[in-house]
N, C-alpha and C positions, 0 to 999 in steps of 0.2 A: 621688154626681158632681157636680161642679165644677156651680155660679150662671152666668148669663150675667149677667156683671155685675152692678148692681141689678135688675134685671127680675122675680127671683123665678121669672122659668127656668129650668134646668138648660142646658145646654150643649144635648143632643141634643134638651131639646122648644124649642127655640132655630130648632135647625136641622129639626125636624120643622114647625114650626108657619110660619116666618119666610120659613127660609135657599131663594133663586129663588121665593118666591112672593109676599112682599108687605116691603113696607114698616116699617121701624121706630124711634122715636125712642127714646133713653134718656138721660135728663134724669143729668146729673153722671153719667157711665159712670166717668169720669175727675174722682175728686174733687180739688176744688179745684186744678185743674189747670196747669202754668205751662208756657209753652212751653222746651222744653229748646236752646230756637237762634233766635236774635235776626234779624226782618228783613235786617239787615245782615249776618249773615254767609249767611243764603244767598242774597243779594246775591253774594260774595262765589263761593259755590259755581257760580253760573251762569252767572261770570268766566271759568271753569277751564275752560280749551279740552276735557278729557275727560270732562267731564261734561252728561248732554242736561239743555237746559232750552228757554225757551218763553216770549217776553214777551206780552202778547196783550194788542192797542188797541181798546178798541171804534171811538173817532171817531180814528181814524190818522188822520198825511197822507197816507197813502195811496190812503186810503179806511176803509171801514169793517172793524171787526174785522182788524187790519192783524197778522202773525202777522211777529215776528223772532226769526231760530232761532240759539241759542245759539252758539258763545260768546259772551255778553252784554259792553258796556265800558262806559266811563263815561260817554261821549259817547250811550249808547242812553237809558240812566237819567238823562241833562243833559237830556234833550229834550222827556222827558216829561211831561202835565200832571196838574193836580195828581188829579183822580178818573179813571175809566173806563176803570184799565189793569189788569191781571193780570200775576204773575210766575211761574212752574212751574218746581220744575227734579225732576225723576224719580231713583227708587235712590238717594233719598236716604240710605236703611238701608244702603245701600251702602258708601257714602260714608261716614258715620258713624254704627261700630259698637256709640256708647253709646248711642243709641236704639233698641237692641235690646229694650229690655227695656216697650218698646209694643209690639210684637211679639205678646211672651208672650200676653198676655187669648187671641189666636187661633190660637193651637198646635193648637185640638183639630178644624183643620181643616187638612187637608195639606198641609203645606207648598211641596208642589210643585203646587199651584195657586197661590200665592201671587205676584204678581209684583213687585210693590214698594211701597216708602213715598214716594209723589207730597210735596211742599211747595208749599200754592200761598203767593202771600201779595197783596193789592190793599190801596190805599186806599180808600176811600166811592166805591162807585161800580163796584165791581171787578167784570167774572163774563166769565165765558168763552160766556155764550149757553145760552140752552133748548136741551138735548141728549137723547141717549140714550150709555149704553155697554152693550158687550154683554158685560159682565160682572160680577161681584160688586162691589161695594167697602159699603170703610164710610167713611165720611167725619168727623174729628174734628174739633171746634172747636177752634185753641189756642190764639187770643189776637181780643179783639172779638168781634162779633157779624154771622153773616150770615144773610140770611134764603133760608131752601130755600122752593123753589112745585114740588113733588108731581103728578105721573100718581098716578092708582087703578088704573091697565091696566097692561102692559105695551105697547107699541108696535114689532111687527115692521118694520112698512113703515113707517119716517118718511118724510116729505117735508121738504125739505132747497131752504135757502135756494142758490140756483146761483150760482158761480162767489167762493166761497169758498174758503178752505183747512179754516177747520172746519167740521163737521159740526152747525151750527146748526139747530131746527128752524122751517121757513118757517113752523106755526103750534100754538100750546100754546095750552092753557086747564085754568090750575092744578086740585087740586080739595082741595090741601091746604098753608096757609103754617106750616111754625116759623119761628122764631127760632132759630139757635144761639147758646150763649154758652159761652167758655171749660169745658169739662170735659163737653160735651154730645156725642154721638155715635148718627149719621142711619147706620143700613144702608140699604141697597139693591139688589135686584134684577134683575138684566142686561134691557135697555130700557123699566127704569120712566124717563119723563121727568122731568126735573128741572133747576132752576134758581135760580143761586147769586147772590147780588149783595150785594153788604160793604156793611153800614149802618155802617160807621164801620171805619178800620184795622185789618185783621186778616191770619190766616193758618189757612189749613185741610191740613191732615194726610188726605190719601186716601191708605186701605190697598188696592189693588186686589187682585182675583184671577182670573186669569186663566184663559181660555176658548177652547182652540183651535177653530176652525171643523173642519168635518168634511170642509173639501175639503186641509187640511193635515193632518188626521189620517188621508186615504184616501193622499196623498202620502209620510207615512211610515211607513205599511203597507205602502202596494209600493214603494217604498225597499231592504224591511226583506224582504219578500215572495222581490222579487231575489235581492239577498244571500246569498238562504237557499236561492238553487236552487228553491223554490215556483213556483202559482201554473202548471204546465207545464197543467191539465185549455185543449182547446179547446172551444170553439162547435160542439157536438151541433142538429142537426136532426129524433132521430127521430121516425116517425110524419109527416111536412114531408107537407103538402095542394097538391092540384096551381096552381100558381098561377096568376091570372083578370092578374094586372099583372107582366110579369117582372120590372123595375123597384123592385117596393114592397117598404121593407121595414114591414112588416105587423105586427098588439098581439102577436098568437103570436112572432113575431119578440125583439120587445123581450121578451116573458115568459119567451123561453129567458138572452136575455142579463142580465136579473136574476138568473136561476137559477144562472148563471154565475161571477155576481160573488157570490153568496151562497157558492157553492162556496169560493170561492175565500178569501173570508173565514174560514169552517170550517175549510178545513187550517192557515191562517195562527194558527188558535187556540194553537198550544205558542210561537209565537213573538212575541205579542201586547204581552204586559207586556217583554218586550225595547224593542217599537217606540215607544210608553209611554216607556217609563223615557229613551229616548235625547233621545226629540223635548223634553219636557218640561225636559231636564237642560240642555239646548242653553241655549252661554252667549247674550247679550244680544250682539246686534250693535256694541252703545253701549260694551259692559264690556270687549271683546275685549283692546284694549290695557291695560286693567290688570290685567286677568286673566291676560294674558303677562307680567307683572313679578314673579311667583314661580315662575316656573318654576327647575326646578334641574337639574341634572347627578344623573343616577338613582343612587342611594346604596344600598349595599351593606346588611347586618341591622348589621354589627358597627358600621359607621360611625352608624348610626340609636339599636343601643344605645347607644353610648358617648358621644352627645347623652345621650338621657336618666338617663344616669349621673351624669353631670353639673348635671343638676338644670333641661334644657333644658326645654323643652315644646310639643306642636306647636297652634297654630292654625290654623283652619279659613279657606280664604280667602274675604274677603264677595263676590267675585266670582263664585265657579261656585256652579253649581248642583248638588242632589244627592236621591237620591232610592235606593231600594232595593223587592226584591221578591221573591219566595218560592214556589216549587212545591214537588210532593214531593220531585225531587229535586236540584235546587240554590237556592240567595240568589244573586243576582246585585245588585250597585251599580250604578247611576247617575249619573258627573260629566262634565259636561259632551260628553254628546251622546254619549259610550263608556260602554261595559258590563261590566262585574266577578266572573267568574264564581267562585261556589267553592261550599264541598259544603254541603252542610241544617247538616251539623253544628258549620258555623264563623258558621253566623246572629246568635250572641251578637258576634264579633268586625265583622262586616257594618255592623250595624246601629248599633256603635261609633263606625265609622268617618262610616255614616253623617249620624248622628242630633247628634252632641257637636260641642262647638263647640271644644272644648279636649282634648290629648291629653297624658294625664302618668305618670308610669313605671308606676306599679300598669296603669294600663290596656294598656301596651307590653308590661305583661308577660304576661296573657291576649292579647294578640295571636300576640305571639314564642314562645307553645306549636305554631302551624301556619308549615308554609317558607312556604304557598300564599297564606297573611294577611299575614305578610313580602310577599310580594310585591305584592302588592294592596297594602298603602300605600305600600311605595318605590315603587310606578308612579302614586300620587296627588300623594306629592311631588314626584316630577320631572314632573311634570303642571301642577303649584301647586297643588294641591287644599287641600293643609298645605305649610305654610312651618315654618318654625322661629321661635316668637314674638320669640325676639332678636334676630332678622332683619328684625323690621318697621322700615320708616322708612330 
């Protein structure tokens, strides 16, 4: 089993001992690391209209912790002081595919759990304030030095400073302080308070892993229950007792409601994988415009075959999310909130379409041996999830 960086832990031991349990600092996880992107290149991304970015000023002209939402402009940068501000750019892994190699050490965690690679730049004293996140995150120091102050216990009910766009803790007492140099990696589980401050000009790469809320998941399950015509059980009160107050909703009524909801979840068990797969592969609202750029007409098998035989390659879209699941009767591929079903015997081909970043002629020869597999791939091409590498740009 693979070692988790240079910790002496296997990947499974890291998951068992640290994942969603406690922070871990890994010195020189990426030895001799040099940032593959410069601050100027990051600022260029922040100025693009279709890329999500923010500028956070601790001492802004409009007040403390001023937030400017991108796209940023030259004027935004020209007015900045020399210290106490931070620029953040989301989804850099989608916009710059050359950075995908940075994701490879985290592949032992399901891809559908990963959100994005966010990169922040800050001059001296730059910070976004002490805060908590409701998700797992790995923080890689890419340039300069950042001092992280960390709490030892999770905070699920944090008291925040009122009146701010940012969720900054009103009170924070750190338990540990670590200075991260280029190549150092810090893992933080959900809700552990942390405060990072740039000691000099620095960049930090943040690998975030999504954690949907129970409300979000209930909504997704409910939509799928309705879609499949389930959830028809009605409230029952067998054994009802004479009521002493005709308008009261008593404790027994609430118990029956909870049981009804449990029964609904049990009834929905066969579609839970489908509900989760569609939910976690929905395209982020900030990426829909970019994701639509690879949409095409529905190709025929002959057209796809001809292009592969000409040496063309299919490239997976960076702006679409993929996942797959299987049970005893079928295998399902999920992309952009849609589900594509096939026989269990087609599992290898479905995994190929979900897992690989490129498809070549050899892959195609395996896929085209079954008409249903071909149909799925053609649909994925039409929806923009896969596109011909020669059409890039």
